[in-house]
N, C-alpha and C positions, 0 to 999 in steps of 0.2 A: 456175349459179344467178344470179338477179338480185342485183346489188350496188349499194347506194346510195353515192354519193360526196358528201361534204359539203365545201364550200369553207371553209377555215380563215381566220380573221382573223389578220393578222400585224402586228406592229409594224414601222414603217418602217425602224428601225435594224436589225432582224433580217433583213429582206429574204429571208424564207423562203417558198418555195412549198410548201403543205401539202395533202395529200389524205387524207381519213379513209375507210377501207374499213369499212363497217358490215355486219354479218351480217343477212340477211333471215330471216324466220320459217322454221322447219323445213319448213313446207308448201310453201315457194317453191323448194325444191331443184329444180334443173333436170335435164334429161335428160343422161346422160353422153355425151361425144363418143365416136365409134367407137374412137379411139386411147387413151382413158383406161384405165389399168390397173384390175384387179379385185383385191379381197382375198378369199382363200379363208378359210372359217370352220369351226372345230370347237368344239363346245359340250358341256359336261358339266353336268347339273343335279342338284340335291340329292335329287330324288325318283327318280333313276336312269332317268327317261324318256328322257334323252339321255346317252350315255356315249361321249365323244370322237366325237360324231356330226357328220359333215360336212354342213353346211347349204349352201344355195345361196350362191354368191359374191355379193359386194356391190361395185358399181363406185365408184371415186373420181369425184367431180364437181368441176368448177371452183367455187371460192368457199369460203366459210366457213359456220358454223352458229351458231344461237342457243343450242344445247344446251351442257351441260358438254362441254368439248373437250379431248381428249388430244392434245397437240401432240407428234408424234414428230420428233425432231431428230437425224438421223444425223451431223451435224457435231460433236455432243458424244459423246465416246468415254470409256468407263470400263474395267472389267476384261475380260480375255479369259477365255472359258469353257473349262473342261476337260471337264465333263460332268455327268450327273445319274443317280442310281440308288439302289442299296441294297447289301445284303450277302448273299452266299450263305454264311450261317452253317452250322455243322455241323447244326443243326436243319433249316434250309431244304434243305440238300443231302440229308438223309435222306428228307425228304418228296418232293422232286423225283425222286430216284433210285428211290423205291418206286412211282412212277406207272407204269402200263402205257406201253410205249414210245411208242405213238401220242400218248397224252395228254401225256407228257413233252416230246416233240418239238414239239407244238402250243403248250404252255405256254412253252417256251424261245423259240419264235419270237415269241409275243405279247410277251414281255419284251424280247428283244434285237434282233430283226430290225427295221431302220429302216423297212421298207416294210410288212411284214405285222403288225408290232407297234409298240411305242412306242420301240424303239431305245435301251434303257438303255445309257448310255455311260460309267458310272463305277461301280466296285464297291469297297467297303471290306471287306477280308478279315481276319478274326481270325488272328493268329499264335498258334496253339494254341487253347485252350479259352476260351469265354466262358460267360455264363449260358445262351445258346442252344446247348446241347450235347445231342445225342440219346443219347449214351452214359451209363452209370451212374456214371461218375467223370470228373473233370476231368483235363486233360493239357496238357503242353507238348511240344516236340520234342526234349527232352533230360531225361527223367525218370529218376532213379536211386533206389535204395532209401534210406529215411530214414537220415540219419547219414552218407551218402556224398556225394561231390562228383565232378564231371567237368570239371575245368578244361581239359583238352585237347579237350573236346566229342566224345569218341570214340563216345558213344551217340546223337549227333544223328541224327535221321531224320524225314522228312516222310511216312513210310509211311501214317500215319493219313489224311492228306489225299488220298493217291493212290487211296483206295477210292471216294470219292464227290465230294469237293469239287473236286479238280483236273480230273477228266473234265468236270464241268459248266462250270468256268472255261474250259477249252479250247473247249468247244462255244460258250460265250458269245462268245469272241473270234472264232470262225469266223463267227458270225452278225453280229457287229459288230466289224470289224477296228479301229475307232477307239476301242475300249474302253480306259479308263484304270483301273489297279488301284492302290489304296492298301492297305497292310498295317499292322495295328495289333495289338500284343500286349496282352492283358489282365493277364498276369503273366509275369515271368521264371520260369525253372525254380525250384522250391522250394528247391533247395540253394544258390541265390544269395541267399536272403532271411533276414531276422532271425527269422522265425517258422517256417522250414522248411515252409511251407504256401503253396499257391497263393492261398488266401483271406486277404487282408489282409497286414499287415506291410510292411516296406521292404526295399530292397536293402541288403545288408551294406555298410557304409561302408569299403570296402577297394579300393584301386586294382586289385588282381587280379580282383575281382568286376566292376568297371566294364569292364575289358578283356574279361573272359569274356562279359559280356552283349553288348558291342558285337560281338564275334566271332560270337556266337550269332545275332544279327540279320543279320549279313552272310552267314552260312551259309544262313539261311532265304532271303534274296534270291537267292543263287546257286542254291540247290536249286529254287526256283520257276522261275527262268529256264531251267534245264535241263529242267524239266517242261513247258515251253512257255507259261509265264505270267510274263513279265517284270513286275517291280514298278516302278511309276513313282514312287510316293511311299511314305514310311515314317514313322510316328510311333513313339515309343519307349515310350509307355504310354497306354493308354486311361484317361481320367478320373483323372488323377493326384491329384486332391484328394478322391476318394471313399475315405475312410479306413476305412469300415466296410461293405464290400460284403456283401450279404445272401446268403451261401451260394454265391458264385460267385467266380471268380478276379478279383483286384484288388490294386493296390499303391499304398500311400501314397508318392508320389514328390515330395518337396518340390523347389522350384525349384533349390536347390543340387545335389541329386542328378541332376535331369534335365540340368543343365548339364554335370556330369561325364560322364554317359552320352553326350551328344551330342559333347562334345569328344573322347571316345575313339572314337566311331563315325564321325565325319565323315571323317577322313583314310582310314580303312579302307574305307569305302563308296565314297569317291571313286575309289579305286584299283580296287576289285573290281567296282563297278557304277556307272559315271559317270552313267547315265541316271536312277538312283534318287535322288530328292531328299528331304530330311528336313523334316517339319513339326513344329512344337512345340505344346505344351499339350494339345490334343485334349480339351477339356472345355467346361463351360457358358459362356454369355455373361457370367455373373456368378457368383461363388463362392456356392454354396448355403449358407444359414445352418447347416444340419446339418453340412456339411463344415467350416465355420469353427468351429463349436462343438466339434468333435472334434479340433481341433488340439491337440497336446500342450502342456501348460503352458509358457509362456515362449517358444514358437516363433511365428514369423510365419505367420498363416493364409494368406498368399499371395493376397490379394484382387486384387493387380495382377500375378498370375503371368505372363501373356504379355508384359507390359511389362518385367518383370525379366529374362525370358528373352531378349528382343530387345535388351536393354541389356548382355547378358553376352558373354563370349568365345564362347559357343555360337552367337551370331547369325550369324557368318560361314558356318556350315554349314546354316543354316535358309533354306528357300525362303519360309517364312511360318508362319502359325498356323492351327490347325484348331479349330472350335467345335462345340458341341452345343446342343440347344434346351431343356434341362430346367430351366433357371432363367435369368432375365434377359430381355433383349430384343435383337433383331438389330442395333439401333443401336450396340451395343458393337463390332461389326465396323468400322463407319465410324470410331468414335473411335480404334481401333487403327490403321486405315489412315491416318488423318490424322496420327497420331504417327510412323508408319513407312511412308510411301508407297511405298517400294521393296520392301516385303515383301508377299507375297500373302496372301489370306484364303480358306480352304476351309471349307465347312460339311459336316461329316462324319457326324453321327448325329442322328436324331430318330425315335422310334417313335410311331405312333398308339397310343392307349390308350383305355380305356373303363371306365365304372362297372359294378359287378356286375349291376345290374338294367337296364342300357341295352338297348334293342331294336336289332336290326340296322339299322333305318331311322335311329334316333338316332345310332348309331355312324357310319354312312356320312355323314350330314349334318354332324355335328359335326367329324369328321375332315377332310372335304373343305373346309369353310369355314375351319377353323383353319389347316390346312396351306397352303391357297391363299394366305391373307393373310400368314402368318408365314414360310413357307419359300419357296413357289413365287415369290412376289413380294417378301416382306419380306427374306429372306436375300440374294436376288440384287440388290435395290436397295441393299443395304448391302455391296457389293463381293465377295460370295461367288463364287468361281470354280467351285464345285460345290455341288449340293444332294443330300445322300445320306440316305435313310431307313435304318432298321435292317433287319430281316429281309425278304428278298425273298419268302419263303413261310412261312406258319404254318398250323396247324390252326385250326378254329373255336374251340377252347378256349384258344388262345394258345400251345400247345405244339408240339413238345416243348421243355422247358427244364429246366435243373438249377440251381435257385436263381434269384434275381433276379425279373424281371418275369413276372407271371402274367396280365396284362391287355393285353399288347402285340398289335398287329396287323401284318400283312405287306402287301406290295404285292398278293399274291394269297393266297387262302385255299383250302386243301385241305379240302373239305367232308367230312362224315361218310359220304357215299355215294361218295367217291373222286373226285368231279369237282373242277375248279379254277375258282374265281370271282375275277375281278379286283375289288379293292376300292378304297376311296377313294384310298389312297396310290399305287395304280397310275395313277390319273388325275391327281393333283396332280403326280406326277413326269412322267407321259406328256405333259402339256400343255407341258412344257419339252423333254424328251428327244427326242420325235418331230420337233420343229420347230427346235430350237436346236442346231446342230451343234457338235462340238468345234472350237475355234478361233474361234467367234463372239465378237463384242464387244458388250457392253451399250452401248446408245446412249441419248441423252436422250429422256425422255418425261415429260410432266406427269402426276402421280398424286395422287389426292385422298383415298384411303382410308388407314387406319393399321392396324398390326398389332394394336392394341388394340381394333379394331372401332369405326368411327364411322358405319357405314351408307352409305358413299359408294363411288365407283368408284375402284379402284386398279389399277395396271398396271406392266409392265416390258417393255422393248423391246430387241431384239438385231439386229445386222447379221451375217448368216452369211458364211462365206468366199466363197460364190458371189455375194454382193451382195444376196441376198434378205433380207427383213425378217420377223421374227416378233415379234408383239405379244401378250402374255398379259394378259388383263383379267379382273378378278374383281368381281362385284357384291356388295358386302358387305350390301346391304339385303335384307330379307326380301321386299320387293315388287319388281316389275320396274323397271328403270331404263333410261332412254335417254341416249345420249351420242353425241358425234361424235369421229372420229379425223381429224386434219389432218396432212398432210405437204406442206411447201411451200405452194402455193396451191390444193391439192386436198384434198377431205375426203369422208368418208361418215358416215352416221348409222346407229346400231344400237340395238337394245333387247335387254337380257339379262334372263332370269327372275331372281327373287330367289335369291341365294346361288350363282348359276351361275358357272362358270369357262369362259373361252373363249380360244382362240388364233386370231389373224388372221395370215395370211402373204400377202406380195405380192413379186413379182420385182423385181429392179433395173430402174429405169425413169428415163429422162431427164425424164419428166413429173413425177416425184416428187422432183426435186432441189431442195432449198431454195435460194432465191436469196440469202438473208441468213444470217448467223451470229450466234448469241447473244453478247452482250457480257457477260463475267463481271462480277458485282457484288460481288466480293470486297472487303470493307472498307466497303461502302456502309452508311450509317445512315439512319434514318427517324424522323420525328416526325409527330404527328397532332393535329388539333384536338380529338378525343375520345379519351380514354385507356381505353376499355372493354377493350382488349387492346393488346399491345405492337406498335407500328407496325413494328418491325424484322421481324415475321413476314411482312410484305408483300414483303420483299427478301431473304429467307433462302434462296431457291432451292428451297423445299419447299412445294408446293401443298397439302399436307395440313394446313398451319398457315395461319392467317389473322389479319389485323387486321380488327376489326369496329367499326363506330360504336357499337354497343350501344344504339342508339336509332333511331327512325324517321328516314329520310333527310330532310334539309332543306338549303336553300342555305347554302353557307359551310363545310360540313364538308370537310376536306381531309386528304390524306396528302402529306407533303413528304419527298423523298429527297435526301440528300447523297451523290453518287457518289464523293466524295473527291478528284476531279480533273476537269478539263474533259474531256469524253468525246464523241467523235462517234457519232452513231447515225442510223438511217434509219427505224426503226419502234419504237413503244412498244406492248407488249401489256398491257392492263389486264384481269387475269384474276380473276374473282370465284369461280372454282373450282366446287365441286359444292354450294355453299350456295344452293340454288335460289331465285331471285328476289332475291338480295342484290346485284344489279348496279345501278350508278348509273343512274337514269332520265334524267338529263341531267348533263353534265360539261364541265369546261374543263381543258385541259392547258396549263400555263405552264412556262417555263424561264428559268433565270438562270445567268450565268457567275460571278457574284460574291455572290449571295444578297441583293442590294439592288435591282438593276434587273431587272424581270421582263418577259417577252414572251409573248404568247399564241401557242402553237403550233397549237392546234386546239380546237374545241368541238363538241359534238354530243349526240344523244339515244341512250341505251343501249337495245338491244333484246334482249340476251342475256348469257350468262355471260362471254363473251370479246369484248372490243373491241380491235381492232388498228388503231392509228393510224399511217398512213404519213406520214413527213415526209421532206423532201429535204435531205440533208446538214446536219442539225442538229448543233449542238455546245452542251453545257451541262454545268455541274457540279451544278446543282440542278434538280429537277423537282418540280412540284406538280400533283396531280390533285385538283380541287375539284368537289364535288357541287353542281349548280345546280338540281336537281329536288326534288320533294316526293313522298313515298309513305310508307305505313305500314311498309314493309319496312326492315330494317337495311341498311346498306351494308357489304359485305365486300370485302377485297382479299386473295386467296390468294397472288398472285404479280404483281409488276410486273416485266416483262422488257423489255430493250432489245436491238435487233438492228441489225447494221451490214452 
């Protein structure tokens, strides 16, 4: 495409040669060169008109764009991915097993085959019964008559799962050999608990019980391995703060008890199954008020449960922490990661749900948009190594279940006529699992939407083990939105319908290698001439936040950044994000090493949301971007980025 280059005025003492690369209007995008790579495109829309529909590919072109620009930066690397999926619960297994063989084979292929389906790559399997149990009573793998115990675990058996669950798990592993399995108990056997019931109560506070429960979990892992389903991860209690489960297995497991269980389990599991790693907590992003209110008098409600766990003796046995979606926000994952960067984060449960009077169209649209922004993108942008929904298959009425949720939805729905329909969660997981392979690494990408819905474009990007890239984009707005995707010095433009979810993929290519690396702005501070919002939001590395002038643009408005030290850089990106029209109509970029003597690096006219200023071997501690134009629009800065 055509690129305008503006000569920059420089101070004699700075002796800097400066070139400013300005984006031309979208209509000026030039033709791609024959060697330019293409992005493949798959789209799902809220009206079901497109369901993981592959559209025509879009070529990368030389140059930049005036549109809101997602800058994909493979030089920034975050967490490694294990996979994405759901759970073959007892309820799901009963439905899948009851299908005619041809229908069952086709459904399993749609779920697990990476080519013919979405390649589900992660399953979270209940250890015993959950609320999604098709039988008429709950169970564990070591149930004995009331009043009896079985400390030697002589009655242990996984025979229940051999009937339907394990055959389906083995088939899933044949369809996708890269499948990861996490196992989670909803309750220990009743004879280990204070209530002698699977529903509610706690473990008896007895070393012999902790030892028995640890051996019970080890026997499960060993039995599943013998059955052809090795367990990769294990948690010791589903939702340990849910103290009043509604008619289904559950256990109130305070932090102190979970520590004792893990301390007993760790050395046994390491010896019996070294591949199996333990995850802690396995509950909501934030303690639910009902759970806190039901804490026994005088006890700690455990609002910092995962922090206490990772600060304890159990930490040495923990690979990291598992989270659910039912209260709080995925930013809790980043807070925990920042406190314990050497421990992983897994997202392990969230079910779609609906109101009693919602229509199928409302359920599909609401589930697709909420899960897309909160889980598909929100969880992964907050360090999740997995995204796992709840049931992989349910009936249209949300069953079968025994207690618990009666409005939950599955990845697929077994309809009243016996056919199987993929639903919203199939696509929110599929836009990840089909294209982001186990072992992929999340890479840098600017994202403007929020999990709270702000009507903008949000995204997450991954580099696969084969070097290819997958970029997942969600249009939070109800109306179509146009944007650009930039990698290195090439970009493409695209428009997504309102509410749509899309995945773009492209192969490894020398043409898409960024020449520059982003400079970390850790510790940088910012001030501004107008205090309509915090200037620090312009340097927080989060393009979904912004500094704004709060008033019409006028000459003299500025944002000033203190980098904390003299820093070399070769490019400055002035990104106004997805706040359309809020870019500076004219601007000047100045720099200083001491905050007193300033030199002009560049000046120019803004034409779009992202302005990239190329400088040659500049060094400065302080940078100031000053508006020199006039317009009725506010001036916003979502991100000020430096590259070297």
